[in-house]
N, C-alpha and C positions, 0 to 999 in steps of 0.2 A: 452514684454510679449509674451507667446503661447498660444492660445487659443485650446483646444483639447478636451474640455469635452460635446462638442455640438452632437447632434444625427447625424449631415451630416458629421463631421471629423469620428464618431466611423462607420458609416456605409460605407465608401469610405475606411476606414484604412481596412477594414476585408480582403478585395482582394489584398493589396498593398505589395509589396518587400519592406525592410528596406529601401533602395535608396530612392523607391516611398514616403515612410511615412516621411522621413527627408525632402524631397522636399516640401510634402505637408505642414507639419509644418512650414518649412521657411518662406512661401509667408503668414503666418498668424500672423509673428512678426513685432509688431509695438511700437511706443513711446509715450507714453501720455503727452500730452503737455498742459499747462493753459494759457486762455487766459486773459491778463491784462484790464479788463475792469472797468468803475467805480462801486464801489458798489451798488448805486440805481438802475444801468441799469443789476447788475448781477441777481436782484432778477425775473426779467422779462426774460432776455435771458436765464439764467440756470434753470429757472421754480421752482425757491426756493420758497416755500410755509410758512406761518405763522407759524403754528405749524402741526407737524407731529407726531401720535403716533408711537414708535416702535411695532415690533412683539411680540406676547406673547413669540414664541419658545426662545426668547432673554435671558428671565429670567427661563428660564424651567432649573431646578438642576436634575442633574442625582444621584439618593439617592440610587444606586443601592450599596449593602454591599460590601466591599473587601474581597476578599477570596484569595488573594495570596499565603500567606502560609497553610492556611487549605489542598489544594490537594497532597501540598509538604509531610505535617505529615500523611495525608490520605493514600498514598502510601504506603512512609517507614514503619509505623505501620502495616499496610495491609501485606506488604511483609513479615516481620518478624514475623506475626501473621501465613500466611501460612506456612513459615518455621517451626514454633512450630507444626501446626499441621501434617506436614510431618513426624519431628522426633517422634511426639505422635503415629503416625501408625506403625512406624519400631518399637516401642517401645513394642505397642501392638501385632503386627506379631511376634517378638521375644519371647513374652510372651505365644501367642498360641499355638505357635511351638510345646513348651514343651509337655502339655498335649494332644495332639493329638496320636492315637492310631498308631502303626507301621502300621497297614494294612491299615489306611486311607490316612499315611501320602503320600503329592503328589512325584511323582517319578522324581529321576533326568532325566533330558532331554539334549539329544544329540543334539549339534549343529551343524545342515547340511550348510555348506559354499557351496552354488551354485555359479559358474562362468560362467557368462552369456555371457561376452564379448569374441570373439574368440580370441584377441590379450593377453588378460589375461591367456586363456587357452591353447597358446602357450607359454608364458612365464612360465606358471607353468609347464607343461611339458619338458622345457627346464631347467627347476631348479632341477625337481624331477629326469630326466632321460636324462642328458646331453649325445649327442650323434650327429654325423653328421647330420642326417635325421631331428631331432628335431630342430637343430641350421639351417641347411638351410630353412625347412619350416617356422620357427619364421622369419627368413630373408627375404625370400618371401613374407611373410602376410603383414611384416612392408612396404615394396615397395609397395605392391596393396593396403594397407591401406592410403599410401602417395599420391598414383595417384588418389585412389576415393576423397580424401579432397581436392587436388587441382582441379580435375576436377569440385567438388562442388564448390569450392569457385569460378572458374570462370564462371559458369552457371549462380550462384546466382549473381555475379557482372553485367555479361551482362545483367539479367534480370531487375536489380537494374537500370540502366545506361538506358536502354530502356526504362523502367516505368517511369523515370524523364523525359526523353527528351519529351516522350507523354503527360507529366503533364505540362512541360513549354508550349507546343503547346496550351493546354487546357486553360493555365491561360492566354496566350494571347489574345485567342478567347473570354475567356470572359471579359478580359479588355476591349476590344473593343465593344462589346456589350455592356457593363456597360455604355460606352459614351453616347448613347442615354438616359439610366436611369438617370443619372447625369443630362445632360443637361435639361431633361423635370423636374427634381426636381429645379434645379437652375432658369430655367426659371418661375415654377410656382411661386417661391417665391417672384423674383421681380414682377412679377403680380399682387401678392397681397400686395406689398407696394407701386405698383402704384395705383393701388384700393383704397386704404385706404388713401393714398395723396388727391385722388381726392375728396373722400366721405369728409374727415375732411377738407380741403380748403374749399369746398362748405358749409359746415355746419359753419366754423369761417365767414366766405364773408356774411352768410346771418345773424350772429350774430351782426355784426360789422355795420352793414345798419341801417339808420336812425329808420326804422319803427319796429326795434329790439330790441331796446334800454332798452325797461322793460323785465326784464327776470322774468318770474311768479317764485313763491316758489317750484311749483309741477314741473316744467319743471325742475328747480334746483335739486330737490331731484331724478329725475327719473335717472339722470346721476350719482350721488353721489353713490361711493359704499363704504362700512366702512371696513377698515382695523384696527379700533379699539381694543384693548384690555386692559384689567386691569393689572397692574405690579402686580404679585404675592408675598405674601410676603416671603424672604427669608428665609431658614430653617437655624438656628444655626448648625454649621459643630461640630462634634462629638470631644469632648476634644483630644486633641493630647497626652498627659500625660495615659488617660486611654486608648485609641488606642494602642500606645505602650507596655501598662500594658498586654491588651491582647494578643499581640506575644509571650511578653516574659512568661505567661503563658503557651499558646499552645505549645510555645517550651521546656518548661521546662516538661509538660505533655508528648510530644512526645518521648523525651528525658528518662525519666522514663519508657515509656512503651516498646521501643527499648529495654532499658538494661535488663529490666522484660521478655520480651519474647528472648531474646539470652540466660539469665540465665535458662530458662525452656527449650530451645533446649538442651543446654548444660548437663542439668539435664535427660533427655531424652535420648540422645545419649548413656550415663554413663549407665541407667538402661539398655537400650536396650544392651548393652555390656553384663552387666551383666547375662540379660536373656540368652544370645547368650553362654554365658560361661557353664549355668544352661543347655541348650538343648544339649551341646555337653557331658558335665557330664552324660544325662540320655542316649544319645546313646551309650557311652561308658560301660554304666552298661547295656545295653540291647546287645552289644556285649560281654562281658561277661556270661550273663545268655548264649547264644546260645553257646559258647565255653566251659561252664561247661556242660553242655547238651552233646555235641560230647565228653567230655572226660568221660561222665560217662556210655554212650552208648555200649553195646556190641553186638557182631554178634550172640551171644547166643539167644540174647530178640527179635532180628528183622530178623533173618535170613542173611547170606550172602550177597544176593542181595539189600534187604532193609537197612542192614546198610551200604554199600557203596553208596547207592542212596540220604541215608538222609545224610550222611557227606559230598556229594559232594553238595548238595544244602545248606547247612548249610555253607559250606567254601564259596560259590557263594556270600551269602547272608552278612557276615562277610566281605568279600572282598569289595561289592557296599558300605558298609557302612563305611569301613575304607578311602573311596574315598571321601564319604558326609562329612566327618569331619577333613579331610586332615590330618590322622591319622600320631604322629611320631614313627621314629622306635624302642624307646623303649616300647611304647604301643603295637605296633604289635607284639614285641617278647613277652612282658607280655602276651599278649592274646595266642600265640602260646603255651607258656605252660599250659595253663589250657587246652589244646587239648590232644588228645590219637593220638597219633604217631605210625606206624608200626616201624622206626628207625629215628636216626638224622637227616640223610640226606633229609628223605622228609619234616620234622619239617623247616630245615634249607632251603629248597626249596620254601615253603608256605611263609616263612618270606621276603626273596631275590624277588619274585614274587609279593607279595602286595608292599613293598617299593618301586620297580621300577613301580607298575600299580599305585601309589599314584603320585610318580612325573611325570608321562606322561603327554604330552600336547595334543595331539591327540589322535583320538579311530577309530579304522576300523567302518564303517557302515555296518551295515545289511539291504541288498536290499528289503527285505520284512518288517521289522520294523524299518528303519532308524536308525538304531544303535545300540549300546548292552544296550542303557539307563543311562549311566553315562554322567558325566558332561565332555564331551570332544567336541574336533573339530573335525568335518568328511569333505571331500572334494568329491565334483561332481560336473559335467559339465553339463550345458542346453543349447546350444546356437541355437538362432535364426537368423543368420546372415549369408549371402550370401559367406562371405569370409571363412565359416567353410568348403564349399566345396572343396575349392580353398587348402587349407590347409592339406585336405583329399588327393587331389591328389597331392601335393610335397611329403605326406608323402607315397604315394604308386605311383610315376609315370608311370608305366606301366600299372594302371587299365587304358583302354580307358573309361569307363563309367563315373568314378570319373572324368575326363577330361570334358565329355559332359552336366553331370552334371553340373558342375560350368560354364561351358558357356552359357548353356541354361537356368540357375536359374540367372545368372549375367547378361545377356544379359535383361531377362524379368525385373529384379529391375530395372536396367538402364534407359530401354525405360518408364518405369512407375514412375520413377521418373523425366524424362525430360519430358513427357506428362504433370506429376502434375504441373510441373513448369511455362512449356508454358500457362496451361489453367490458373492458378495463376496471370501471368502477364497480361493474356487478361482480364482476371475478374477485376485486381484492376484498369485498365484503363478504362474499361466502367464504372466501380462506379464513378471514378472520372470526367470521362464525364456527367453521371446522376446528380452526385453532382454538377457539373458548372450550368447545367442546373435548378437544381433545384434553386440555389442561384440568378441566374438571373431572376427566374421568381418571388420569393421572392423579391426581389429588386424593381422590376416593382411594386409589391404589395405594397410595403412599401411607395410608392412616394407618393399615396393619405396620407395616414397615416402621413407622414414628414410634409406633406403642411398643415393637420390639427394641428399639433401640432406646427408651426411655427406663423400660425395665430393666434391660441390661447393664445401663449406667447406674441406675438405682441400686442393683445388686451388688456391681464393685464397690459401689460406695457405703454400704453396710456391711457388708460382709466381713472387712476388717475389724471393724467397731465390736461385731459379736464375737469374731476371736477375741478379741482384747476382754471382753465381757468374761467369757470362760477361763482366760487365762489367769486374770483376776480371782475368778470363783476358785480356782483349783491353787490357788497362792493362800487361799484362806482369809480372805476378805467374807466382812459380816453383810449379811442379809439386808439391813438397811444401807451399808454403801453399797452394795451391787443392787438394790432399788433405785438408787440414784443414776446409776451407770445406764441401767435399764431404762429409765425414764429419759434419759439422753437419747438413747438410740431411738427409742419410738419416737421423739421431738424430732431428732433427725429425720428420720422417714417421712415425717409429715412435713416439714419445712426446708429440709436442707436441699441440695443439687442433686439432679437436673431439677428446674424450677418449671412450674407450670403458670402460664399467663392466660389470662381471662380478654 
């Protein structure tokens, strides 16, 4: 067997390597053997009492209710409930979007795609505008990025190796310093055992002398410690059939709840689809009204300038609404038929431009407003990277200021990185040194606690045996038999638990 759950083993193992832990365990391996003694002598040599009550904890039952399936059922039903709530929110949003006024409707949002990495920006420019300059700049940027990555990997690897070497030196010094602590703990425990042997041997020797043959009742009671406890009644276990029936009921209820919530989710999605169709139809009605107004308007009513401005604004509004509902070509053509045109060529251009606009995937961003307001993608670059100055220099290699800017900023960045890496390594080593000193001081302070713990456990192990000695003495056992009992107690003090390991 291997004994590893004592405090001394746990304390020692905290600062051992895997190999040292294996060796520490192996020295505690042993074999338990039995001695063939006559049964009459076994009662004395093995310190077997006539009657010993079992501890109360032996009969303590764990009455905690079993909840194995309840969390699973709760999690699945809860997830379906959340899903149903989300679909219900989609349904409500679709319905609310129909009744809102066009003036209060949320505008479409242009999506600005920001390219923040210099390599991504170089690839974008190479794809958008492939030429010799962009190709060479992208290749040069790739080489610089690779060099920076390799240099970073080497510096960090060198740092890790140096810190690990220092950590090994610190750990060796800690192990050297812990020898004195472990020796102090070991010698203290051995001194406790020797002290107990001396005290108990003197006590038993006095009890076996002729002048101390009669042991008073009060003297016996003073050594007695009661470990007796009443055996509690065993609670009847719950009937197995009822328990299984409860599991079946829980499973059936969970299944029904999942099916019901799934049905509700699908119903909400169908309702949402219908509401979305209604919303599209309402927008189509608004587009038709605007187109009818354009068809009824005349220059004589508003003047030539006002007439042209109103028509332009309405056409732009119709174009934006076309994009919002992703109108098909038939609806675009039917809307154009409602409007007034100077000639058929103008009408056909309006139809073709809007169909093209609906099918577009990107939109040119306005520098002041961040886009035209349509649901499109626009690209811009915002790079905060030293490699950006290298790219600019490669694009315009004749510009000396680009070159100086690159070397200056790159040098400052590299210096800051190396300084941060070096200071971080020194900090880690100093923290490990301080932690080792703290661990050593803690182990020194724990020696007294460990010795008190050892003494307390040793007393709790020996005291019931001493009580048994005095009980047998009171019952009239002979000195020869009591001497066997006393020898057994002394042997237990020296060799019994808790054990001392070297």
